[in-house]
GUMIFI-930778 format. One record per residue (C-alpha): x, y, z; residue number from 1; residue in one letter. Coordinates in Angstrom, 2 decimals. Each point is the difference from the previous one (the first is absolute). Example, Ala and Ser with C-alpha at 12.3 -4.5 7.8 and 13.67 -1.06 7.14 Angstrom:
<pts>
+---------+---------+---------+-------+-------+
|      px |      py |      pz | zakol | mikol |
+---------+---------+---------+-------+-------+
|   12.30 |   -4.50 |    7.80 |     1 |     A |
|    1.37 |    3.44 |   -0.66 |     2 |     S |
+---------+---------+---------+-------+-------+
</pts>
This chain:
<pts>
+---------+---------+---------+-------+-------+
|      px |      py |      pz | zakol | mikol |
+---------+---------+---------+-------+-------+
|  -19.83 |   -2.18 |   -3.00 |     1 |     M |
|   -0.51 |    3.74 |   -0.37 |     2 |     S |
|    2.83 |    1.75 |   -1.88 |     3 |     N |
|    2.32 |   -3.00 |    0.38 |     4 |     V |
|    0.37 |   -2.93 |   -2.38 |     5 |     W |
|    1.48 |   -3.36 |    1.03 |     6 |     L |
|    0.86 |   -2.77 |   -2.42 |     7 |     E |
|    2.14 |   -3.10 |    0.43 |     8 |     S |
|    1.25 |   -2.88 |   -2.11 |     9 |     D |
|    1.12 |   -2.01 |    3.01 |    10 |     G |
|    3.65 |    1.05 |   -0.04 |    11 |     Q |
|   -0.39 |    3.75 |   -0.58 |    12 |     I |
|   -2.60 |    2.27 |    1.60 |    13 |     A |
|   -0.55 |    3.44 |   -1.49 |    14 |     R |
|   -1.59 |    2.75 |    2.07 |    15 |     I |
|   -0.93 |    3.15 |   -1.90 |    16 |     T |
|   -1.36 |    3.29 |    1.30 |    17 |     L |
|   -2.72 |    1.03 |   -2.44 |    18 |     T |
|   -1.07 |    3.43 |    1.27 |    19 |     R |
|    1.79 |    1.59 |   -2.95 |    20 |     Q |
|   -2.28 |    3.04 |   -0.20 |    21 |     V |
|    1.29 |    1.02 |    3.47 |    22 |     K |
|    3.64 |   -0.98 |   -0.67 |    23 |     A |
|   -0.68 |   -3.09 |    2.16 |    24 |     N |
|   -0.23 |    2.18 |    3.10 |    25 |     A |
|   -0.63 |   -2.12 |    3.08 |    26 |     L |
|   -3.28 |    0.82 |    1.65 |    27 |     N |
|   -1.41 |   -2.21 |    2.75 |    28 |     S |
|   -1.91 |   -2.24 |   -2.39 |    29 |     A |
|    2.95 |   -0.54 |   -2.33 |    30 |     T |
|    2.34 |   -0.60 |    2.92 |    31 |     T |
|   -2.32 |   -2.63 |    1.44 |    32 |     A |
|   -0.32 |   -1.64 |   -3.42 |    33 |     A |
|    3.78 |   -0.02 |   -0.40 |    34 |     L |
|    0.46 |   -1.75 |    3.34 |    35 |     R |
|   -2.71 |   -2.53 |   -0.88 |    36 |     E |
|    1.72 |   -0.74 |   -3.32 |    37 |     A |
|    3.38 |   -0.45 |    1.68 |    38 |     V |
|   -1.46 |   -2.35 |    2.63 |    39 |     V |
|   -1.94 |   -1.95 |   -2.63 |    40 |     A |
|    3.09 |   -0.40 |   -2.14 |    41 |     S |
|    1.99 |   -1.27 |    3.00 |    42 |     A |
|   -2.64 |   -2.64 |    0.64 |    43 |     E |
|    0.47 |   -1.22 |   -3.60 |    44 |     A |
|    3.77 |   -0.52 |    0.66 |    45 |     S |
|    1.51 |    1.52 |   -3.18 |    46 |     P |
|    3.76 |   -0.08 |   -0.53 |    47 |     R |
|    0.17 |    3.72 |   -0.90 |    48 |     V |
|   -2.33 |    3.00 |    0.21 |    49 |     V |
|    0.09 |    2.97 |   -2.41 |    50 |     V |
|   -1.54 |    3.24 |    1.25 |    51 |     L |
|   -0.80 |    2.76 |   -2.49 |    52 |     S |
|   -2.43 |    2.78 |   -0.82 |    53 |     G |
|   -1.89 |    0.81 |   -3.17 |    54 |     E |
|    1.62 |    3.02 |   -1.59 |    55 |     G |
|    1.67 |    1.09 |    3.26 |    56 |     V |
|    1.43 |   -2.11 |    2.78 |    57 |     F |
|   -1.51 |    2.06 |    2.83 |    58 |     C |
|   -0.40 |    3.75 |    0.39 |    59 |     G |
|   -0.26 |   -0.21 |    3.80 |    60 |     G |
|   -2.76 |    0.09 |    2.58 |    61 |     A |
|   -3.28 |    1.59 |   -1.05 |    62 |     D |
|    0.14 |    3.68 |    0.98 |    63 |     I |
|   -3.72 |    0.44 |   -0.64 |    64 |     R |
|   -0.75 |   -2.47 |    2.76 |    65 |     E |
|    2.76 |    1.20 |    2.32 |    66 |     M |
|   -1.03 |    3.65 |    0.00 |    67 |     E |
|   -3.26 |   -0.85 |    1.79 |    68 |     D |
|    1.45 |   -2.24 |    2.71 |    69 |     L |
|   -0.07 |    0.77 |    3.70 |    70 |     D |
|    2.66 |   -1.37 |    2.36 |    71 |     A |
|   -1.82 |   -3.28 |    0.65 |    72 |     V |
|   -0.75 |   -0.62 |   -3.66 |    73 |     D |
|    3.58 |    0.95 |   -0.91 |    74 |     A |
|    1.36 |   -2.76 |    2.24 |    75 |     E |
|   -2.46 |   -2.50 |   -1.48 |    76 |     R |
|    0.99 |    1.03 |   -3.53 |    77 |     F |
|    3.74 |   -0.25 |    0.56 |    78 |     I |
|   -0.24 |   -3.30 |    1.87 |    79 |     R |
|   -1.92 |   -1.39 |   -2.96 |    80 |     G |
|    2.84 |    1.01 |   -2.32 |    81 |     L |
|    2.53 |   -1.59 |    2.32 |    82 |     H |
|   -1.93 |   -3.28 |    0.11 |    83 |     R |
|    0.05 |   -0.15 |   -3.80 |    84 |     A |
|    3.73 |    0.71 |   -0.20 |    85 |     F |
|    0.75 |   -2.44 |    2.82 |    86 |     L |
|   -1.89 |   -2.73 |   -1.85 |    87 |     A |
|    2.38 |    0.51 |   -2.93 |    88 |     I |
|    3.04 |   -0.18 |    2.24 |    89 |     R |
|   -1.35 |   -3.14 |    1.69 |    90 |     E |
|   -1.00 |   -1.72 |   -3.24 |    91 |     H |
|    1.99 |   -3.26 |   -0.15 |    92 |     P |
|    0.98 |    0.49 |   -3.65 |    93 |     A |
|    2.26 |    2.71 |   -1.44 |    94 |     P |
|   -2.04 |    3.01 |   -1.17 |    95 |     V |
|    1.32 |    1.84 |   -3.06 |    96 |     V |
|   -1.13 |    3.59 |   -0.56 |    97 |     A |
|   -0.53 |    1.04 |   -3.63 |    98 |     E |
|    0.22 |    3.79 |    0.13 |    99 |     V |
|   -1.20 |    2.25 |   -2.75 |   100 |     R |
|   -1.10 |    3.63 |    0.23 |   101 |     G |
|    0.49 |    0.87 |    3.64 |   102 |     A |
|    0.51 |   -1.36 |    3.49 |   103 |     A |
|   -0.77 |    2.90 |    2.30 |   104 |     L |
|   -0.70 |    0.18 |    3.74 |   105 |     G |
|   -1.92 |   -3.14 |    0.92 |   106 |     A |
|    0.93 |   -1.24 |   -3.47 |   107 |     G |
|    3.67 |    0.14 |    0.92 |   108 |     L |
|   -0.76 |   -1.77 |    3.29 |   109 |     E |
|   -1.81 |   -2.63 |   -2.05 |   110 |     L |
|    3.11 |   -0.34 |   -2.16 |   111 |     L |
|    2.43 |   -0.44 |    2.89 |   112 |     V |
|   -2.34 |   -2.58 |    1.53 |   113 |     S |
|    0.71 |   -2.20 |   -3.02 |   114 |     C |
|    3.06 |   -2.25 |   -0.17 |   115 |     D |
|    1.26 |    0.82 |   -3.48 |   116 |     L |
|   -0.79 |    2.74 |   -2.49 |   117 |     S |
|    0.34 |    1.00 |   -3.63 |   118 |     V |
|   -0.91 |    3.53 |   -1.09 |   119 |     A |
|   -0.50 |    1.76 |   -3.29 |   120 |     A |
|    2.64 |    2.64 |   -0.68 |   121 |     D |
|   -2.64 |    2.74 |   -0.14 |   122 |     D |
|   -1.53 |   -0.81 |    3.41 |   123 |     A |
|    0.18 |    2.49 |    2.88 |   124 |     I |
|    0.32 |   -0.60 |    3.72 |   125 |     F |
|   -0.38 |    2.05 |    3.15 |   126 |     G |
|   -1.60 |    0.66 |    3.36 |   127 |     M |
|   -2.08 |    3.17 |   -0.50 |   128 |     P |
|   -1.71 |   -0.08 |    3.42 |   129 |     E |
|    1.74 |    3.19 |    1.23 |   130 |     P |
|   -1.81 |    1.89 |   -2.76 |   131 |     H |
|   -3.41 |   -1.03 |    1.40 |   132 |     V |
|    0.80 |    0.58 |    3.68 |   133 |     G |
|    0.71 |   -3.59 |    0.99 |   134 |     L |
|    2.97 |   -2.04 |    1.19 |   135 |     P |
|    0.91 |   -3.17 |   -1.86 |   136 |     S |
|   -0.81 |   -2.98 |    2.22 |   137 |     V |
|   -0.52 |   -3.80 |    0.14 |   138 |     I |
|    2.15 |   -1.70 |   -2.69 |   139 |     E |
|    1.98 |    3.20 |   -0.54 |   140 |     A |
|    1.90 |   -1.43 |    2.97 |   141 |     A |
|    1.61 |   -2.38 |   -2.52 |   142 |     L |
|    1.64 |    2.86 |   -1.89 |   143 |     L |
|    3.07 |    0.43 |    2.27 |   144 |     P |
|    0.66 |   -3.73 |   -0.50 |   145 |     H |
|   -0.45 |    0.33 |   -3.76 |   146 |     A |
|    1.94 |    3.20 |   -0.77 |   147 |     V |
|    1.79 |    0.98 |    3.21 |   148 |     G |
|   -0.96 |    2.61 |    2.58 |   149 |     L |
|    1.37 |    3.05 |   -1.85 |   150 |     V |
|   -1.81 |   -0.74 |   -3.26 |   151 |     R |
|   -3.18 |   -0.99 |    1.87 |   152 |     A |
|    0.01 |    3.39 |    1.73 |   153 |     R |
|    0.30 |    1.74 |   -3.36 |   154 |     E |
|   -3.01 |   -1.90 |   -1.30 |   155 |     L |
|   -2.11 |    0.44 |    3.13 |   156 |     L |
|    0.75 |    3.62 |    0.92 |   157 |     F |
|    0.02 |    1.56 |   -3.46 |   158 |     L |
|   -2.58 |   -2.13 |   -1.79 |   159 |     G |
|    1.59 |    0.61 |   -3.40 |   160 |     D |
|   -0.55 |   -2.57 |   -2.79 |   161 |     P |
|    2.95 |   -1.87 |   -1.49 |   162 |     I |
|    0.35 |   -1.79 |   -3.31 |   163 |     D |
|    0.59 |   -3.70 |   -0.57 |   164 |     A |
|    3.74 |    0.36 |   -0.51 |   165 |     A |
|    0.39 |    1.72 |    3.38 |   166 |     E |
|   -2.36 |   -2.52 |    1.63 |   167 |     A |
|    2.17 |   -2.89 |   -1.10 |   168 |     T |
|    3.19 |    1.76 |    1.11 |   169 |     R |
|   -1.56 |    0.51 |    3.43 |   170 |     M |
|   -1.10 |   -3.61 |    0.27 |   171 |     G |
|   -3.75 |    0.59 |   -0.21 |   172 |     L |
|   -0.26 |   -2.06 |   -3.18 |   173 |     V |
|    1.90 |   -3.11 |   -0.96 |   174 |     G |
|   -0.08 |    0.40 |   -3.78 |   175 |     E |
|   -0.98 |    2.72 |   -2.48 |   176 |     V |
|   -0.78 |   -0.75 |   -3.65 |   177 |     V |
|   -1.52 |    1.88 |   -2.96 |   178 |     P |
|   -3.76 |    0.27 |    0.45 |   179 |     A |
|   -0.62 |   -2.16 |   -3.06 |   180 |     A |
|    2.06 |   -2.81 |    1.54 |   181 |     D |
|   -1.55 |    0.08 |    3.49 |   182 |     L |
|   -2.31 |   -3.00 |   -0.30 |   183 |     E |
|    2.71 |   -2.13 |   -1.62 |   184 |     A |
|    2.51 |    0.93 |    2.72 |   185 |     A |
|   -2.48 |   -0.90 |    2.74 |   186 |     V |
|   -0.75 |   -3.32 |   -1.69 |   187 |     N |
|    3.73 |   -0.72 |   -0.26 |   188 |     A |
|    0.43 |    0.64 |    3.74 |   189 |     K |
|   -2.99 |   -2.23 |    0.75 |   190 |     V |
|    1.48 |   -2.79 |   -2.11 |   191 |     E |
|    3.26 |    0.26 |    1.92 |   192 |     R |
|   -1.88 |   -0.34 |    3.28 |   193 |     L |
|   -1.91 |   -3.03 |   -1.29 |   194 |     L |
|    3.30 |   -1.77 |   -0.67 |   195 |     R |
|    1.03 |    0.32 |    3.65 |   196 |     L |
|   -0.94 |   -2.12 |    3.00 |   197 |     S |
|   -3.38 |    1.14 |    1.37 |   198 |     P |
|    0.98 |   -1.29 |    3.43 |   199 |     E |
|    3.15 |    2.13 |    0.02 |   200 |     A |
|   -1.89 |    3.09 |   -1.17 |   201 |     L |
|   -2.62 |   -0.48 |    2.71 |   202 |     L |
|    2.65 |   -0.26 |    2.70 |   203 |     L |
|    1.90 |    2.97 |   -1.42 |   204 |     Q |
|   -3.06 |    2.25 |   -0.08 |   205 |     K |
|   -0.88 |   -0.87 |    3.58 |   206 |     R |
|    3.58 |    0.59 |    1.07 |   207 |     L |
|    0.26 |    3.42 |   -1.66 |   208 |     I |
|   -3.20 |    1.00 |    1.78 |   209 |     G |
|    1.48 |   -1.04 |    3.33 |   210 |     R |
|    3.30 |    1.79 |   -0.70 |   211 |     W |
|   -1.89 |    3.30 |   -0.16 |   212 |     L |
|   -1.09 |   -0.40 |    3.62 |   213 |     N |
|    2.98 |   -1.64 |    1.70 |   214 |     L |
|    3.37 |    1.18 |    1.33 |   215 |     P |
|    2.99 |   -1.50 |   -1.80 |   216 |     L |
|    0.74 |   -2.88 |    2.36 |   217 |     D |
|   -3.62 |   -1.14 |   -0.04 |   218 |     Q |
|   -0.17 |    0.45 |   -3.78 |   219 |     A |
|    2.99 |   -2.32 |   -0.37 |   220 |     V |
|   -1.67 |   -2.60 |    2.23 |   221 |     E |
|   -3.17 |    0.28 |   -2.06 |   222 |     A |
|    2.14 |   -0.78 |   -3.05 |   223 |     G |
|    1.45 |   -3.08 |    1.69 |   224 |     V |
|   -3.54 |   -1.22 |    0.72 |   225 |     S |
|   -1.02 |    0.61 |   -3.62 |   226 |     A |
|    3.06 |   -1.90 |   -1.24 |   227 |     F |
|   -0.88 |   -2.94 |    2.20 |   228 |     R |
|   -3.63 |    0.17 |   -1.14 |   229 |     A |
|    1.14 |   -0.22 |   -3.63 |   230 |     A |
|    1.55 |   -3.38 |    0.76 |   231 |     Y |
|   -3.35 |   -1.15 |    1.35 |   232 |     G |
|   -1.11 |   -0.07 |   -3.65 |   233 |     T |
|    1.45 |   -1.73 |   -3.05 |   234 |     D |
|    0.71 |    3.34 |   -1.69 |   235 |     A |
|    3.76 |    0.21 |    0.68 |   236 |     P |
|    0.70 |   -3.53 |   -1.28 |   237 |     R |
|   -2.33 |    0.44 |   -2.97 |   238 |     R |
|    1.45 |    3.35 |   -1.05 |   239 |     E |
|    3.62 |   -1.03 |    0.59 |   240 |     M |
|   -0.51 |   -3.05 |   -2.20 |   241 |     E |
|   -1.31 |    2.33 |   -2.70 |   242 |     K |
|    3.05 |    2.22 |    0.48 |   243 |     F |
|    2.43 |   -2.89 |   -0.54 |   244 |     W |
|   -1.92 |   -1.23 |   -3.05 |   245 |     R |
|    0.14 |    3.47 |   -1.56 |   246 |     R |
|    3.72 |    0.26 |    0.69 |   247 |     R |
|    0.68 |   -3.42 |   -1.52 |   248 |     D |
|   -2.04 |    0.94 |   -3.07 |   249 |     Q |
|    1.96 |    3.22 |   -0.39 |   250 |     D |
|    3.24 |   -2.01 |    0.05 |   251 |     K |
|   -1.20 |   -2.38 |   -2.71 |   252 |     T |
|    1.68 |    0.85 |   -3.33 |   253 |     P |
+---------+---------+---------+-------+-------+
</pts>
């Protein structure tokens, strides 16, 4: 796949943007390859997906391509980006973003499309679209949910970059670690996910996706349905038995 690498060991799928010479900017070809990799990884049913970029997470959409678009091509381009990001959000497994370098514009939308994230402490984040005459669109709609309306407006109107410490305070990133420790921190988070019930994680991811689109009363009902669905599997009994065994072992002198 052009500019995107997919590898899997059965439990963990790793998707890597490899257009390093262009800061992993998302042109149409790379965006299509990203979506293909996400869909292919879903078909392989991994427990966890790690999404990263060589050198840089993602510097945004490709300005070289965008500057020559007309209105029709612009819609085609942006819908292609949305399809790639939506595939990540609809992937049945948790997707962990490993962020080094930068997550800017479409790169930040790529980040917030993931379920969990770990960033290097020297990474930068932002929505620079105002500086190139564009509004921030598609998955930028997730930002008010992620950071609140006031902070989202600051990001979207001003387009100023922020550092990793500010990004984690705002809620854009779940964890920030020294750059040298990034891979180890991501692996530790993956290992934690692998210890949890895959059935529960699948239901939780689907439920969070529904919560974004439902009023509160319907979101609660969706949760009731998910709770009932959990008991249609053996996961609750299996995991509760593990819980009691661990507690008994902890009590043993």
